C-alpha positions in Angstrom: -21.1 -58.6 -182.8 -23.2 -59.2 -185.9 -25.1 -62.5 -186.8 -27.5 -63.8 -189.4 -31.1 -63.8 -188.3 -34.3 -65.1 -190.0 -37.1 -62.6 -190.4 -40.7 -63.8 -190.9 -42.5 -61.6 -193.4 -46.1 -61.2 -194.7 -47.0 -63.5 -197.6 -45.4 -62.4 -200.9 -43.5 -59.5 -199.3 -40.0 -61.1 -199.3 -38.5 -59.0 -202.0 -40.1 -55.8 -200.6 -38.7 -56.5 -197.1 -35.3 -57.4 -198.5 -35.0 -54.2 -200.5 -36.2 -52.2 -197.4 -33.4 -53.8 -195.4 -30.9 -53.0 -198.1 -32.0 -49.3 -198.1 -31.4 -49.2 -194.3 -27.9 -50.5 -194.9 -28.3 -54.2 -193.7 -26.9 -57.1 -195.7 -29.8 -59.4 -196.7 -30.2 -62.8 -198.3 -33.4 -63.9 -200.1 -32.7 -66.8 -202.4 -34.9 -67.1 -205.5 -35.7 -70.1 -207.7 -36.8 -70.1 -211.3 -40.3 -71.7 -211.7 -42.9 -71.8 -214.4 -46.4 -70.5 -214.1 -49.5 -71.1 -216.4 -50.5 -74.1 -218.4 -50.3 -72.8 -222.0 -47.5 -70.3 -222.2 -45.3 -71.6 -219.3 -44.1 -68.2 -218.2 -40.9 -68.4 -216.2 -40.9 -66.4 -212.9 -38.6 -66.2 -209.9 -40.1 -67.0 -206.5 -38.5 -67.1 -203.0 -37.0 -70.4 -202.0 -38.1 -69.9 -198.4 -41.7 -68.6 -198.3 -42.3 -65.6 -195.9 -38.6 -65.7 -194.8 -35.7 -63.3 -195.4 -32.3 -63.5 -193.8 -30.6 -60.4 -192.5 -27.1 -59.8 -191.1 -27.1 -57.4 -188.1 -26.3 -56.9 -184.5 -28.8 -57.7 -181.7 -29.3 -54.0 -181.0 -30.7 -53.5 -184.5 -33.5 -56.0 -184.1 -36.1 -53.4 -183.1 -35.3 -51.5 -186.3 -35.9 -54.6 -188.3 -39.2 -55.6 -186.7 -40.6 -52.1 -187.3 -40.0 -52.4 -191.0 -43.3 -52.5 -193.1 -44.0 -56.1 -194.2 -42.2 -57.7 -191.3 -44.2 -59.9 -188.9 -41.4 -60.7 -186.5 -38.0 -62.2 -186.2 -37.8 -65.9 -185.7 -37.1 -67.1 -182.1 -35.6 -70.2 -180.6 -36.0 -70.8 -176.8 -37.2 -67.2 -176.2 -34.2 -65.7 -177.9 -33.8 -64.5 -181.5 -32.6 -67.5 -183.6 -29.0 -67.0 -184.8 -28.3 -68.6 -188.1 -24.7 -69.8 -188.4 -22.8 -68.4 -191.4 -21.7 -71.9 -192.5 
């Protein structure tokens, strides 16, 4: 049985972790928003909507594989169990 889990990443490593999960064959979700940087030229850049967080779709047995990925701090927990994010 597979579920969505939230993974806590190192700062500014969301895209790196998301691509590492994709290379391992996991489905990921890392929403990006378009923001502007700089005062004079207002350069448009894409930043993660949820800072230091990536969502991954996997079974509970694959959690150890996810937490050993470079850039991952840990999976998010709720009441001493990995927090399952509902698909809705």
